Backbone bond lengths (Angstrom), bond angles and torsions (degrees), N, CA, C in turn:
res aa  C-N    CA-C-N  psi(-1)  N-CA   C-N-CA  omega(-1)  CA-C   N-CA-C  phi
1 M - - - 1.450 - - 1.527 109.18 -
2 L 1.318 116.61 138.05 1.458 121.52 -179.28 1.520 110.08 -83.32
3 N 1.337 115.07 139.98 1.469 119.56 174.73 1.515 108.77 -121.52
4 E 1.329 116.77 -173.77 1.471 120.62 -175.05 1.522 112.28 -63.88
5 N 1.331 119.14 -24.40 1.453 121.01 -178.83 1.517 112.99 -70.74
6 H 1.350 117.02 -21.19 1.455 119.60 177.04 1.528 111.80 -73.74
7 F 1.313 117.00 -21.58 1.463 121.17 -177.42 1.515 109.68 -124.66
8 R 1.349 117.65 55.09 1.446 118.60 -177.07 1.528 112.79 -122.60
9 P 1.328 117.80 54.56 1.454 116.88 177.09 1.521 111.82 -69.07
10 F 1.327 117.64 -24.85 1.455 120.73 179.74 1.516 110.23 -132.62
11 R 1.300 115.42 146.39 1.456 122.32 168.43 1.529 105.07 -122.19
12 I 1.299 117.00 150.64 1.453 119.83 178.96 1.520 108.06 -97.12
13 L 1.316 115.92 127.58 1.454 122.76 -179.84 1.521 107.63 -124.00
14 A 1.331 116.31 109.07 1.462 121.94 179.18 1.526 110.92 50.55
15 G 1.306 116.67 44.32 1.449 121.31 175.62 1.522 114.21 83.77
16 R 1.321 118.74 1.33 1.466 121.57 -178.54 1.528 108.66 -117.09
17 A 1.321 116.20 145.33 1.467 119.93 177.50 1.519 108.34 -79.69
18 L 1.306 116.45 130.87 1.454 121.88 178.77 1.518 108.04 -120.45
19 L 1.318 115.66 117.21 1.449 120.31 -179.37 1.525 108.82 -70.86
20 I 1.308 116.39 124.41 1.453 122.09 177.71 1.519 106.99 -112.36
21 L 1.300 116.54 121.71 1.450 120.02 -178.44 1.521 110.17 -78.86
22 E 1.301 115.96 161.40 1.454 121.69 -174.42 1.518 113.18 -62.22
23 D 1.351 118.50 -26.02 1.456 119.37 -177.25 1.525 113.19 -80.77
24 V 1.308 118.05 3.37 1.462 122.30 -179.11 1.526 108.79 -98.24
25 Q 1.321 115.35 131.09 1.460 120.56 178.21 1.531 109.36 -72.82
26 P 1.323 118.34 148.99 1.461 120.33 177.45 1.528 109.87 -60.22
27 L 1.328 115.50 143.76 1.459 120.75 -178.78 1.523 110.84 -78.79
28 T 1.311 114.67 145.13 1.456 118.74 172.61 1.517 107.86 -74.27
29 R 1.318 115.75 165.15 1.462 119.61 179.40 1.527 110.56 -59.69
30 R 1.336 116.56 -41.48 1.477 120.58 -179.62 1.530 110.72 -64.91
31 A 1.344 116.62 -45.54 1.468 120.48 179.89 1.523 110.82 -63.08
32 R 1.332 116.80 -40.22 1.457 120.69 178.42 1.529 110.56 -63.16
33 Q 1.334 116.52 -40.11 1.468 120.27 179.41 1.530 110.70 -67.48
34 E 1.342 116.74 -41.41 1.470 120.11 177.01 1.523 110.64 -61.30
35 L 1.323 116.80 -42.59 1.454 121.25 -179.96 1.522 110.91 -64.80
36 T 1.315 116.70 -42.04 1.466 120.73 177.27 1.521 110.28 -63.07
37 D 1.329 117.11 -42.44 1.468 120.59 178.44 1.526 110.74 -63.45
38 D 1.345 116.63 -43.63 1.467 119.81 176.89 1.515 111.21 -61.34
39 D 1.332 116.14 -40.76 1.463 120.51 178.96 1.524 110.58 -60.36
40 R 1.305 116.92 -49.52 1.465 120.47 -179.58 1.521 111.54 -62.64
41 R 1.321 115.76 -39.92 1.454 120.61 -174.40 1.536 112.46 -78.35
42 L 1.324 117.22 -35.09 1.470 119.61 -169.91 1.520 115.75 -111.32
43 R 1.323 118.72 -12.70 1.466 119.29 -174.34 1.530 112.09 -57.17
44 R 1.308 118.04 -47.50 1.480 119.81 -179.65 1.518 111.04 -60.87
45 A 1.327 116.60 -43.40 1.464 120.06 -179.56 1.531 110.21 -64.30
46 L 1.333 117.26 -40.77 1.465 120.17 178.69 1.527 111.29 -65.36
47 I 1.316 116.35 -43.09 1.470 119.23 179.03 1.527 109.93 -62.82
48 A 1.326 117.14 -41.61 1.470 120.22 177.64 1.534 110.29 -63.65
49 F 1.319 116.62 -42.52 1.464 122.06 177.98 1.531 110.36 -56.95
50 F 1.325 115.91 -48.10 1.467 119.77 -179.24 1.524 111.94 -73.17
51 A 1.335 117.97 -37.14 1.469 121.12 -176.50 1.524 111.53 -60.60
52 R 1.339 116.98 -31.78 1.465 120.14 177.89 1.525 112.11 -73.39
53 R 1.314 116.89 -12.00 1.460 119.98 -171.64 1.529 114.95 -121.66
54 V 1.322 118.33 -8.96 1.464 120.62 179.91 1.524 109.79 -122.76
55 A 1.328 114.94 171.37 1.466 120.33 -171.96 1.529 114.17 -76.90
56 T 1.321 118.34 -37.19 1.463 119.37 -172.34 1.525 111.44 -129.43
57 P 1.337 116.65 154.46 1.471 120.01 175.16 1.535 112.42 -61.59
58 A 1.315 116.61 -32.19 1.470 119.36 178.90 1.526 110.65 -64.09
59 E 1.337 116.88 -39.73 1.467 120.01 176.54 1.514 110.82 -63.59
60 A 1.329 116.51 -40.79 1.467 120.66 179.05 1.526 110.22 -61.44
61 E 1.320 116.79 -42.89 1.464 121.26 178.96 1.536 110.38 -65.15
62 D 1.331 117.00 -44.07 1.462 120.73 179.37 1.526 111.33 -61.29
63 L 1.326 116.56 -43.75 1.457 119.81 -179.68 1.526 111.73 -67.05
64 S 1.334 117.09 -38.38 1.470 118.22 177.38 1.522 110.37 -65.69
65 Q 1.317 117.40 -35.64 1.463 120.85 176.20 1.531 110.04 -65.11
66 E 1.320 116.98 -39.66 1.464 121.34 178.46 1.530 111.44 -63.05
67 V 1.331 117.56 -32.44 1.468 120.57 175.84 1.521 109.31 -58.28
68 F 1.321 116.61 -46.50 1.460 119.98 -178.00 1.532 111.88 -69.99
69 I 1.319 116.82 -30.95 1.468 119.40 174.76 1.523 109.57 -64.12
70 R 1.334 116.53 -42.55 1.467 119.48 179.04 1.524 111.66 -67.54
71 I 1.320 116.84 -33.42 1.461 119.70 177.11 1.522 109.68 -63.89
72 V 1.317 116.31 -42.37 1.463 120.16 179.97 1.527 110.45 -65.63
73 R 1.320 117.65 -37.41 1.462 121.52 -179.92 1.523 112.46 -71.45
74 A 1.332 117.15 -26.61 1.470 120.81 -175.57 1.521 110.35 -67.84
75 P 1.331 116.41 148.16 1.467 119.16 175.90 1.525 109.51 -60.66
76 R 1.307 116.02 135.60 1.462 120.58 -176.51 1.520 109.90 -91.12
77 G 1.320 115.74 129.30 1.452 121.99 173.08 1.520 108.85 -99.52
78 V 1.302 115.89 -175.58 1.461 120.52 179.24 1.525 110.28 -75.27
79 A 1.340 116.30 -40.41 1.464 120.53 -176.90 1.523 110.30 -82.92
80 P 1.334 117.98 147.48 1.463 119.76 176.44 1.528 110.50 -68.08
81 M 1.322 115.56 158.20 1.460 120.15 -178.89 1.520 109.60 -72.85
82 P 1.337 117.24 133.36 1.470 119.08 176.83 1.526 110.44 -71.18
83 D 1.324 115.09 153.52 1.464 120.10 -178.96 1.528 111.59 -58.95
84 A 1.328 117.02 -37.33 1.467 119.89 -179.38 1.528 110.43 -59.88
85 Y 1.324 117.35 -38.73 1.464 121.09 178.86 1.525 110.15 -65.95
86 I 1.305 116.46 -40.81 1.467 120.71 179.78 1.521 110.22 -63.71
87 F 1.342 116.73 -40.63 1.464 118.93 178.59 1.531 111.63 -74.85
88 R 1.316 118.38 -22.82 1.460 120.93 172.65 1.534 108.77 -68.07
89 I 1.325 116.31 -40.08 1.470 120.28 174.57 1.528 109.21 -58.77
90 A 1.329 116.50 -43.83 1.466 120.99 179.95 1.531 111.01 -62.39
91 A 1.326 117.13 -43.34 1.468 120.35 179.06 1.525 110.66 -64.21
92 N 1.326 116.68 -39.40 1.471 120.10 177.61 1.522 111.78 -64.80
93 L 1.330 116.25 -37.81 1.466 119.84 176.69 1.525 110.72 -61.86
94 L 1.334 116.69 -41.71 1.466 119.99 177.58 1.522 111.08 -62.97
95 R 1.327 116.19 -41.28 1.455 120.27 178.34 1.529 110.25 -62.72
96 D 1.331 117.17 -44.50 1.464 121.01 177.70 1.523 111.16 -61.54
97 K 1.329 116.22 -42.92 1.461 120.99 179.13 1.529 110.60 -61.78
98 G 1.330 116.11 -41.84 1.467 120.13 177.85 1.516 112.13 -60.31
99 R 1.325 115.92 -42.48 1.469 119.72 178.17 1.522 111.19 -63.86
100 R 1.334 116.02 -45.47 1.478 119.13 179.12 1.521 110.63 -61.52
101 D 1.333 116.54 -44.44 1.464 120.23 -179.68 1.522 111.33 -61.84
102 K 1.345 116.54 -38.03 1.463 120.40 179.86 1.529 110.28 -65.37
103 V 1.331 117.04 -43.34 1.471 120.74 178.72 1.523 109.86 -63.70
104 R 1.315 116.49 -44.98 1.469 119.60 -179.65 1.515 111.49 -64.28
105 A 1.338 117.24 -39.80 1.467 120.43 178.83 1.529 110.07 -63.66
106 G 1.335 116.68 -42.01 1.464 120.24 177.60 1.518 111.71 -61.27
107 Y 1.326 116.11 -41.13 1.460 120.09 178.50 1.530 110.13 -64.91
108 R 1.341 116.27 -45.27 1.474 119.10 179.63 1.521 110.92 -61.33
109 E 1.347 117.73 -40.61 1.462 120.67 178.76 1.526 111.12 -63.69
110 A 1.329 115.82 -42.93 1.471 119.50 179.63 1.523 110.52 -63.40
111 R 1.329 116.11 -42.74 1.466 119.62 178.41 1.528 110.68 -64.19
112 A 1.331 116.55 -41.52 1.464 120.16 179.62 1.531 110.02 -63.76
113 L 1.336 116.77 -40.56 1.457 120.27 178.68 1.524 110.51 -65.08
114 D 1.328 116.99 -42.58 1.466 120.14 176.84 1.521 110.63 -59.59
115 D 1.329 116.34 -44.12 1.458 120.10 179.38 1.525 110.81 -64.33
116 F 1.350 116.87 -42.03 1.462 121.59 -179.28 1.526 110.55 -63.80
117 L 1.330 116.73 -41.60 1.464 120.87 -178.83 1.519 112.55 -81.13
118 G 1.324 116.35 -6.63 1.455 120.26 179.44 1.517 113.18 76.06
119 I 1.321 116.16 27.39 1.459 120.17 -179.93 1.520 108.33 -87.09
120 D 1.300 114.53 123.54 1.460 120.23 177.85 1.524 108.44 -92.43
121 P 1.349 118.17 118.78 1.462 119.44 -178.01 1.529 112.72 -64.01
122 L 1.327 117.91 -19.44 1.463 121.05 179.00 1.523 112.23 -104.22
123 D 1.323 116.10 20.65 1.460 121.30 176.88 1.533 108.61 -59.73
124 P 1.322 118.12 129.28 1.466 120.66 -176.67 1.533 113.35 -56.62
125 H 1.323 117.58 -34.78 1.458 120.13 179.01 1.527 110.91 -67.51
126 R 1.326 116.39 -41.00 1.469 120.17 178.19 1.524 110.06 -66.89
127 V 1.329 117.42 -39.20 1.467 120.33 178.24 1.528 109.85 -63.11
128 A 1.320 116.95 -44.28 1.470 120.82 179.58 1.529 110.58 -64.10
129 E 1.337 116.61 -42.72 1.464 121.06 177.36 1.522 110.65 -60.80
130 G 1.315 116.17 -42.69 1.456 120.84 179.12 1.513 112.04 -62.62
131 R 1.313 116.00 -40.37 1.471 119.93 177.73 1.524 111.28 -65.19
132 E 1.333 116.07 -40.40 1.468 120.11 177.54 1.529 110.04 -63.13
133 D 1.333 116.53 -44.05 1.467 120.49 178.88 1.523 110.49 -61.43
134 L 1.317 116.42 -43.50 1.461 120.86 179.85 1.527 110.66 -63.45
135 A 1.328 116.80 -41.62 1.463 120.60 178.54 1.529 110.24 -64.26
136 R 1.334 117.08 -39.12 1.462 121.69 179.29 1.538 110.01 -64.06
137 V 1.319 116.74 -43.33 1.460 120.42 178.68 1.525 110.26 -65.59
138 A 1.333 117.18 -42.25 1.465 120.58 178.50 1.528 110.64 -61.16
139 R 1.356 117.34 -41.17 1.470 120.42 177.37 1.521 110.70 -64.37
140 A 1.335 116.13 -42.01 1.467 119.87 179.96 1.531 110.62 -63.43
141 I 1.317 117.03 -38.96 1.476 120.10 177.26 1.524 109.46 -66.02
142 A 1.321 117.29 -42.94 1.468 121.10 -179.34 1.530 111.61 -64.30
143 E 1.330 117.86 -29.07 1.463 121.97 -179.18 1.524 113.50 -81.93
144 L 1.324 117.54 -9.26 1.468 120.51 178.74 1.523 110.00 -65.72
145 P 1.335 117.04 152.93 1.469 118.64 172.39 1.534 109.27 -56.02
146 D 1.325 115.57 149.26 1.467 121.41 -172.08 1.531 112.64 -52.44
147 K 1.330 117.51 -52.64 1.467 120.56 -176.58 1.531 110.79 -63.51
148 T 1.338 116.84 -43.13 1.468 121.03 179.53 1.521 110.23 -62.52
149 R 1.344 116.33 -43.33 1.463 120.44 179.56 1.527 111.09 -61.90
150 R 1.327 116.45 -45.99 1.470 119.66 -179.19 1.527 111.40 -64.12
151 I 1.330 116.95 -43.43 1.467 119.89 179.34 1.522 110.40 -64.54
152 F 1.329 117.30 -45.26 1.466 121.10 179.53 1.527 110.92 -60.79
153 T 1.321 116.34 -44.05 1.464 120.57 -179.82 1.522 110.98 -62.84
154 L 1.324 115.90 -44.42 1.466 118.57 179.33 1.538 111.46 -63.15
155 Y 1.325 115.75 -42.41 1.469 119.22 -175.52 1.532 112.55 -76.30
156 R 1.321 117.67 -52.17 1.462 120.65 -172.53 1.519 114.23 -86.40
157 I 1.305 117.87 -31.62 1.466 119.62 -175.47 1.520 110.88 -99.12
158 E 1.331 116.84 -43.62 1.467 120.78 -178.89 1.531 112.68 -87.93
159 S 1.338 117.55 -9.07 1.473 123.91 178.23 1.531 112.95 58.58
160 I 1.305 116.00 41.33 1.465 120.40 176.03 1.523 107.60 -92.94
161 D 1.335 116.49 137.18 1.465 119.42 -174.73 1.531 111.17 -69.22
162 K 1.342 114.75 156.78 1.462 121.62 -175.01 1.522 112.40 -62.16
163 H 1.327 116.78 -36.28 1.467 119.90 -178.45 1.537 110.98 -63.13
164 S 1.324 116.39 -42.92 1.465 119.81 179.15 1.520 111.02 -66.06
165 I 1.319 116.55 -40.64 1.467 120.42 178.87 1.527 109.74 -63.65
166 A 1.332 115.92 -46.34 1.463 120.16 -179.62 1.520 110.77 -59.19
167 E 1.316 116.37 -42.69 1.464 120.78 -179.79 1.538 110.79 -64.01
168 S 1.323 116.91 -43.99 1.465 119.28 -176.72 1.533 112.45 -70.85
169 F 1.346 118.06 -28.07 1.458 121.16 179.15 1.527 112.41 -94.54
170 G 1.331 116.32 -6.35 1.462 119.25 -177.86 1.515 112.39 70.34
171 L 1.343 116.42 33.19 1.466 122.33 -178.85 1.523 109.77 -116.84
172 S 1.315 115.05 168.79 1.466 119.24 171.95 1.532 108.23 -82.17
173 V 1.312 116.33 160.54 1.467 120.80 177.95 1.527 109.48 -61.29
174 R 1.323 116.97 -37.29 1.466 120.97 179.16 1.531 111.05 -61.03
175 M 1.333 117.78 -40.23 1.472 120.45 178.20 1.525 110.91 -65.59
176 V 1.319 116.93 -37.06 1.471 119.90 175.85 1.525 109.05 -61.40
177 E 1.334 116.78 -44.05 1.468 120.86 178.86 1.528 111.01 -61.09
178 I 1.325 116.68 -39.55 1.466 120.59 179.15 1.527 110.32 -64.26
179 H 1.325 117.64 -43.57 1.472 120.54 178.09 1.536 110.74 -61.85
180 V 1.324 117.04 -43.14 1.468 120.73 178.78 1.525 109.20 -62.93
181 Q 1.324 117.53 -42.82 1.464 121.24 179.61 1.526 111.06 -62.60
182 R 1.325 117.17 -43.25 1.466 120.58 177.36 1.531 110.96 -58.82
183 A 1.317 115.75 -43.21 1.468 119.82 179.50 1.527 110.29 -63.47
184 L 1.315 117.34 -42.89 1.470 120.44 -179.51 1.528 111.23 -64.35
185 V 1.323 116.90 -39.20 1.467 120.25 177.81 1.523 109.97 -62.96
186 A 1.330 117.05 -44.42 1.469 121.06 179.39 1.523 110.74 -63.29
187 L 1.324 117.07 -42.46 1.470 119.98 179.78 1.519 110.52 -67.04
188 S 1.312 116.93 -40.05 1.467 120.82 178.48 1.528 110.19 -61.90
189 A 1.325 116.90 -43.28 1.471 120.44 178.11 1.530 110.33 -62.49
190 S 1.307 116.78 -38.96 1.465 121.11 178.62 1.521 111.30 -61.96
191 I 1.319 115.73 -41.67 1.464 120.47 -179.87 1.530 110.48 -69.78
192 E 1.328 116.87 -39.01 1.463 121.32 -179.38 1.520 111.94 -66.93
193 E 1.319 117.80 -30.00 1.463 121.17 177.79 1.515 111.72 -57.21
194 R 1.315 115.94 -34.79 1.458 121.41 -178.01 1.520 111.19 -67.99
195 R 1.303 115.67 -33.49 1.478 119.67 -175.15 1.455 109.83 -89.82
């Protein structure tokens, strides 16, 4: 039988729709009331905080909404969240936004430079060169010692953290770092050979 949790893409928080992702547990009545109270009490202050730091009021509103999404995602304790913690979340969101904006600006600049220089990203010669480079890197990875190759693959390609890798190989985290460094040196040498 279906219940309300099967159809809960949105919850209403103080008159605003708040997207709740599937990995978030349903809020208790008390937690929902605390969140609503925080929303009423802090929304204006959060919007003002963001408005002084972003370009548009819509961005300020979006970021303040994201603060409440992160609050809902955070593990709930017995005590309500202090205002300082909520504003720390807001500061972290600004920092994350700055990083994203910097990456996007770099990408836009690179694309603009490619367009200005008349470089076609799908130029057959560039595609062939890229394939050769990829094959060279794949060969260099295959030529690594077995343990170094496996550790490098787990860390850089599979994105598994160093602590988990160290535990599974029975090594220290420092030894995992050394194996990754050795692999990077070998790959760098492989790339330099081409030039």
